[in-house]
DOROTI-663200 format. One line per field, with one value per atom (N, C-alpha, C, CB): y, z, x; atom name; residue in three letters. Coordinates in nm, 4 decimals, always signed. Glycine has a CB too. Layout:
residues N
y <- [Y_...]
z <- [Z_...]
x <- [X_...]
site <- [CA_...]
code <- [ala_...]
***
This chain:
residues 75
y <- [-0.1162_-0.0003_+0.1226_-0.0004_+0.2220_+0.3442_+0.4555_+0.3699_+0.5369_+0.6474_+0.7700_+0.6737_+0.8320_+0.9530_+1.0698_+0.9359_+1.1884_+1.3031_+1.4013_+1.3727_+1.4434_+1.5378_+1.6755_+1.5366_+1.7407_+1.8727_+1.9699_+1.8680_+2.0978_+2.2013_+2.2397_+2.3248_+2.2424_+2.2865_+2.3968_+2.1633_+2.5218_+2.6298_+2.6282_+2.6259_+2.6206_+2.6113_+2.4723_+2.6888_+2.3746_+2.2325_+2.1527_+2.1693_+2.0301_+1.9415_+1.8242_+1.8940_+1.7680_+1.6530_+1.5770_+1.6973_+1.4669_+1.3829_+1.3678_+1.2440_+1.3438_+1.3180_+1.1680_+1.4017_+1.1039_+0.9599_+0.9371_+0.8933_+0.8509_+0.8177_+0.7534_+0.7249_+0.7644_+0.7083_+0.5580_+0.7325_+0.4871_+0.3441_+0.3100_+0.2870_+0.3945_+0.3698_+0.3909_+0.4642_+0.5016_+0.5291_+0.4212_+0.6662_+0.3666_+0.2587_+0.1376_+0.2219_+0.1058_-0.0117_+0.0054_-0.0418_+0.1301_+0.1596_+0.1823_+0.2876_+0.1700_+0.1984_+0.3359_+0.0933_+0.4312_+0.5683_+0.6641_+0.6150_+0.7763_+0.8824_+1.0177_+0.8688_+1.1220_+1.2563_+1.2790_+1.3630_+1.3260_+1.3579_+1.2433_+1.3977_+1.1194_+1.0066_+1.0231_+0.8757_+0.9602_+0.9614_+0.8396_+0.9655_+0.8588_+0.7456_+0.7543_+0.7461_+0.6392_+0.6343_+0.5824_+0.5491_+0.6580_+0.6196_+0.5576_+0.7422_+0.4289_+0.3577_+0.3214_+0.2330_+0.3528_+0.3124_+0.1687_+0.4023_+0.0859_-0.0541_-0.0742_-0.1449_-0.1976_-0.2259_-0.1601_-0.3765_-0.1160_-0.0510_+0.0890_-0.1349_+0.1271_+0.2588_+0.2553_+0.3306_+0.1552_+0.1361_+0.1909_-0.0107_+0.2289_+0.2809_+0.2038_+0.4329_+0.2038_+0.1380_+0.2375_+0.0092_+0.2521_+0.3409_+0.2573_+0.4280_+0.2897_+0.2082_+0.2979_+0.1020_+0.2563_+0.3315_+0.2952_+0.3066_+0.1981_+0.1499_+0.2037_-0.0016_+0.2528_+0.3045_+0.1898_+0.4050_+0.1647_+0.0491_+0.0611_+0.0294_+0.1824_+0.2020_+0.1634_+0.3489_+0.1962_+0.1583_+0.0090_+0.2263_-0.0551_-0.1993_-0.2673_-0.2457_-0.2140_-0.2728_-0.2585_-0.2042_-0.1403_-0.1200_-0.2156_+0.0266_-0.2385_-0.3303_-0.4738_-0.3228_-0.5109_-0.6458_-0.6622_-0.6727_-0.5607_-0.5668_-0.5744_-0.4470_-0.4948_-0.4982_-0.6359_-0.3876_-0.6962_-0.8315_-0.9309_-0.8747_-0.9192_-1.0107_-0.9956_-0.9871_-0.8729_-0.8474_-0.9016_-0.6920_-0.8741_-0.9211_-1.0694_-0.8661_-1.1376_-1.2827_-1.3415_-1.3377_-1.2817_-1.3328_-1.3083_-1.2701_-1.1913_-1.1532_-1.1517_-1.0146_-1.2447_-1.2517_-1.2632_-1.3747_-1.3541_-1.3731_-1.2523_-1.4959_-1.1924_-1.0711_-0.9574_-1.0259_-0.9367_-0.8297_-0.8572_-0.8131_-0.9809_-1.0159_-0.9871_-1.1601_-1.0128_-0.9810_-0.8289_-1.0433_-0.7558_-0.6096_-0.5443_-0.5488_-0.6091_-0.5547_-0.5640_-0.6221_-0.6412_-0.6653_-0.5429_-0.7875]
z <- [+0.0014_+0.0002_+0.0003_+0.1183_-0.0797_-0.0894_-0.0361_-0.2301_+0.0574_+0.1101_+0.0271_+0.2623_-0.0171_-0.0958_-0.0164_-0.2314_-0.0356_+0.0354_-0.0694_+0.1217_-0.0420_-0.1304_-0.1039_-0.1074_-0.2148_-0.2022_-0.2978_-0.2283_-0.2669_-0.3501_-0.4599_-0.2663_-0.5841_-0.6994_-0.7685_-0.8004_-0.7442_-0.7923_-0.7339_-0.9405_-0.8210_-0.7711_-0.7633_-0.8554_-0.7856_-0.7882_-0.6780_-0.9263_-0.6570_-0.5638_-0.6438_-0.4543_-0.5936_-0.6647_-0.5746_-0.7862_-0.6257_-0.5549_-0.6399_-0.5235_-0.5744_-0.6417_-0.6313_-0.5817_-0.7464_-0.7469_-0.7322_-0.8768_-0.6390_-0.6240_-0.7486_-0.5052_-0.7656_-0.8839_-0.8986_-0.8742_-0.7873_-0.7905_-0.8487_-0.6512_-0.8111_-0.8593_-1.0105_-0.7877_-1.0582_-1.2027_-1.2784_-1.2313_-1.2219_-1.2889_-1.2997_-1.2099_-1.1953_-1.1998_-1.2984_-1.0615_-1.3175_-1.4148_-1.5578_-1.3684_-1.5666_-1.6974_-1.7466_-1.8064_-1.6554_-1.6895_-1.6788_-1.6036_-1.7425_-1.7399_-1.7432_-1.8605_-1.7272_-1.7290_-1.8583_-1.7108_-1.8487_-1.9651_-2.0091_-2.0808_-1.9574_-1.9911_-1.9278_-1.9462_-1.9880_-1.9305_-1.8422_-2.0398_-1.7284_-1.6448_-1.6246_-1.5063_-1.6019_-1.5908_-1.4550_-1.7000_-1.3846_-1.2543_-1.2732_-1.1563_-1.2522_-1.2796_-1.1499_-1.3630_-1.1414_-1.0220_-1.0388_-1.0000_-0.9402_-0.9433_-0.8515_-0.9006_-0.8188_-0.7365_-0.6004_-0.7220_-0.5424_-0.4170_-0.4306_-0.3177_-0.3362_-0.3398_-0.3629_-0.2136_-0.4389_-0.4675_-0.6033_-0.4594_-0.6207_-0.7464_-0.7884_-0.7365_-0.9181_-0.9758_-1.0683_-1.0539_-1.0531_-1.1392_-1.2415_-1.0566_-1.3673_-1.4740_-1.5912_-1.5230_-1.6632_-1.7834_-1.9056_-1.8130_-1.8933_-2.0077_-2.0045_-2.0104_-2.1193_-2.1328_-2.1533_-2.2494_-2.0560_-2.0721_-2.1926_-1.9453_-2.2257_-2.3407_-2.4700_-2.3474_-2.4810_-2.5987_-2.6045_-2.5989_-2.4902_-2.4870_-2.5353_-2.3480_-2.4943_-2.5375_-2.6901_-2.4627_-2.7441_-2.8896_-2.9635_-2.9263_-2.9081_-2.9768_-2.9711_-2.9101_-2.8621_-2.8531_-2.9577_-2.7109_-2.9768_-3.0792_-3.2186_-3.0687_-3.2442_-3.3727_-3.3971_-3.3814_-3.2955_-3.3088_-3.3447_-3.1781_-3.2824_-3.3105_-3.4563_-3.2135_-3.5019_-3.6388_-3.7372_-3.6620_-3.7101_-3.8015_-3.8066_-3.7636_-3.6970_-3.6988_-3.7717_-3.5554_-3.7589_-3.8275_-3.9760_-3.7693_-4.0161_-4.1587_-4.2146_-4.1780_-4.1693_-4.2121_-4.3632_-4.1453_-4.4263_-4.5689_-4.6459_-4.6120_-4.6005_-4.6705_-4.6622_-4.6117_-4.5431_-4.5260_-4.6078_-4.3778_-4.6228_-4.7026_-4.8483_-4.6838_-4.8984_-5.0341_-5.0568_-5.0666_-4.9596_-4.9761_-4.9734_-4.8659_-4.9099_-4.9016_-5.0302_-4.7952_-5.1227_-5.2479_-5.3376_-5.3226]
x <- [+0.0833_+0.0017_+0.0911_-0.0939_+0.0506_+0.1196_+0.0330_+0.1613_+0.0818_+0.0010_+0.0314_+0.0298_-0.0784_-0.0692_-0.1281_-0.1416_-0.0769_-0.1298_-0.1910_-0.0161_-0.3122_-0.3809_-0.3222_-0.5372_-0.2816_-0.2239_-0.2919_-0.0737_-0.2752_-0.3354_-0.2389_-0.3741_-0.2870_-0.2076_-0.2918_-0.1734_-0.2568_-0.3353_-0.4761_-0.3401_-0.5801_-0.7171_-0.7648_-0.8091_-0.6790_-0.7207_-0.6511_-0.6895_-0.6976_-0.6346_-0.5771_-0.7348_-0.4691_-0.4083_-0.3197_-0.3299_-0.2669_-0.1732_-0.0445_-0.2373_+0.0670_+0.1903_+0.2153_+0.3071_+0.2358_+0.2643_+0.4138_+0.2122_+0.4541_+0.5972_+0.6523_+0.6189_+0.7811_+0.8493_+0.8213_+1.0020_+0.8194_+0.7949_+0.6576_+0.8073_+0.5587_+0.4217_+0.4187_+0.3178_+0.4812_+0.4817_+0.5571_+0.5442_+0.6634_+0.7378_+0.6446_+0.8709_+0.5734_+0.4881_+0.3726_+0.4341_+0.3269_+0.2188_+0.2778_+0.1372_+0.4097_+0.4789_+0.4435_+0.4408_+0.4385_+0.4035_+0.5181_+0.2941_+0.5032_+0.6024_+0.5288_+0.7027_+0.6043_+0.5466_+0.4724_+0.6550_+0.3509_+0.2664_+0.1752_+0.3536_+0.1967_+0.1128_-0.0243_+0.1776_-0.1244_-0.2571_-0.2743_-0.3646_-0.3404_-0.3779_-0.5297_-0.2996_-0.5935_-0.7359_-0.7713_-0.7972_-0.8613_-0.9094_-1.0483_-0.9130_-1.0582_-1.1812_-1.2497_-1.1543_-1.3818_-1.4585_-1.4982_-1.5843_-1.4643_-1.5014_-1.6220_-1.3820_-1.6536_-1.7686_-1.7524_-1.7888_-1.8595_-1.8565_-1.7953_-1.7804_-1.7150_-1.6554_-1.5060_-1.6846_-1.4602_-1.3185_-1.2838_-1.2809_-1.1567_-1.1108_-0.9852_-1.0833_-0.9582_-0.8423_-0.7685_-0.8852_-0.6418_-0.5647_-0.4900_-0.4665_-0.5116_-0.4539_-0.4087_-0.5570_-0.3056_-0.2642_-0.3465_-0.1172_-0.4351_-0.5141_-0.6544_-0.5180_-0.6965_-0.8344_-0.9267_-0.8476_-1.0227_-1.1101_-1.2060_-1.1902_-1.2409_-1.3285_-1.2556_-1.3771_-1.1274_-1.0500_-1.0333_-0.9140_-1.0098_-0.9973_-1.1236_-0.9637_-1.2382_-1.3667_-1.3842_-1.4861_-1.3431_-1.3522_-1.2584_-1.3182_-1.1412_-1.0446_-1.0973_-0.9007_-1.1606_-1.2181_-1.3276_-1.2747_-1.4082_-1.5108_-1.4509_-1.6020_-1.3434_-1.2783_-1.2151_-1.1727_-1.1528_-1.0969_-1.2065_-1.0266_-1.3249_-1.4324_-1.4787_-1.5485_-1.4900_-1.5359_-1.4289_-1.5619_-1.3016_-1.1983_-1.1898_-1.0667_-1.2162_-1.2087_-1.3298_-1.1999_-1.4461_-1.5667_-1.5654_-1.6899_-1.5089_-1.5084_-1.3666_-1.5736_-1.2849_-1.1403_-1.1321_-1.0658_-1.2076_-1.1948_-1.2440_-1.2698_-1.3517_-1.4019_-1.3032_-1.5360_-1.2471_-1.1497_-1.0237_-1.1142_-0.9866_-0.8714_-0.8948_-0.8364_-1.0150_-1.0523_-1.0562_-1.1874_-1.1084_-1.1196_-0.9826_-1.2085_-0.8838_-0.7509_-0.6722_-0.6776_-0.7213_-0.6473_-0.6524_-0.7045]
site <- [N_CA_C_CB_N_CA_C_CB_N_CA_C_CB_N_CA_C_CB_N_CA_C_CB_N_CA_C_CB_N_CA_C_CB_N_CA_C_CB_N_CA_C_CB_N_CA_C_CB_N_CA_C_CB_N_CA_C_CB_N_CA_C_CB_N_CA_C_CB_N_CA_C_CB_N_CA_C_CB_N_CA_C_CB_N_CA_C_CB_N_CA_C_CB_N_CA_C_CB_N_CA_C_CB_N_CA_C_CB_N_CA_C_CB_N_CA_C_CB_N_CA_C_CB_N_CA_C_CB_N_CA_C_CB_N_CA_C_CB_N_CA_C_CB_N_CA_C_CB_N_CA_C_CB_N_CA_C_CB_N_CA_C_CB_N_CA_C_CB_N_CA_C_CB_N_CA_C_CB_N_CA_C_CB_N_CA_C_CB_N_CA_C_CB_N_CA_C_CB_N_CA_C_CB_N_CA_C_CB_N_CA_C_CB_N_CA_C_CB_N_CA_C_CB_N_CA_C_CB_N_CA_C_CB_N_CA_C_CB_N_CA_C_CB_N_CA_C_CB_N_CA_C_CB_N_CA_C_CB_N_CA_C_CB_N_CA_C_CB_N_CA_C_CB_N_CA_C_CB_N_CA_C_CB_N_CA_C_CB_N_CA_C_CB_N_CA_C_CB_N_CA_C_CB_N_CA_C_CB_N_CA_C_CB_N_CA_C_CB_N_CA_C_CB_N_CA_C_CB_N_CA_C_CB_N_CA_C_CB_N_CA_C_CB_N_CA_C_CB_N_CA_C_CB_N_CA_C_CB_N_CA_C_CB_N_CA_C_CB_N_CA_C_CB]
code <- [met_met_met_met_val_val_val_val_glu_glu_glu_glu_leu_leu_leu_leu_lys_lys_lys_lys_val_val_val_val_arg_arg_arg_arg_lys_lys_lys_lys_phe_phe_phe_phe_gly_gly_gly_gly_asn_asn_asn_asn_ser_ser_ser_ser_leu_leu_leu_leu_gly_gly_gly_gly_val_val_val_val_ile_ile_ile_ile_leu_leu_leu_leu_pro_pro_pro_pro_lys_lys_lys_lys_glu_glu_glu_glu_val_val_val_val_leu_leu_leu_leu_gln_gln_gln_gln_arg_arg_arg_arg_leu_leu_leu_leu_ser_ser_ser_ser_gly_gly_gly_gly_ala_ala_ala_ala_glu_glu_glu_glu_gly_gly_gly_gly_asp_asp_asp_asp_lys_lys_lys_lys_leu_leu_leu_leu_phe_phe_phe_phe_leu_leu_leu_leu_ile_ile_ile_ile_glu_glu_glu_glu_thr_thr_thr_thr_thr_thr_thr_thr_gly_gly_gly_gly_ser_ser_ser_ser_glu_glu_glu_glu_tyr_tyr_tyr_tyr_arg_arg_arg_arg_leu_leu_leu_leu_thr_thr_thr_thr_pro_pro_pro_pro_tyr_tyr_tyr_tyr_asp_asp_asp_asp_pro_pro_pro_pro_ala_ala_ala_ala_phe_phe_phe_phe_glu_glu_glu_glu_ala_ala_ala_ala_lys_lys_lys_lys_met_met_met_met_ala_ala_ala_ala_lys_lys_lys_lys_ala_ala_ala_ala_asp_asp_asp_asp_asp_asp_asp_asp_ile_ile_ile_ile_met_met_met_met_ser_ser_ser_ser_arg_arg_arg_arg_tyr_tyr_tyr_tyr_arg_arg_arg_arg_asn_asn_asn_asn_thr_thr_thr_thr_leu_leu_leu_leu_his_his_his_his_glu_glu_glu_glu_leu_leu_leu_leu_ala_ala_ala_ala_lys_lys_lys_lys]
***
């Protein structure tokens, strides 16, 4: 567990992530992170956009079902 302290940045509030946390998230300055609300009142911090992952899963499904058609269209 990592303890974070909420601090004031201008007119906003924020937290500073320790270097170890950013390394574990494979993040760097300027990268986007996503705070996802899970069941109950818990949150998960991730570098992956769940909406993008859902779109890619749908695209994979379409590509696998219409593989031959897409192959012909690519010619």
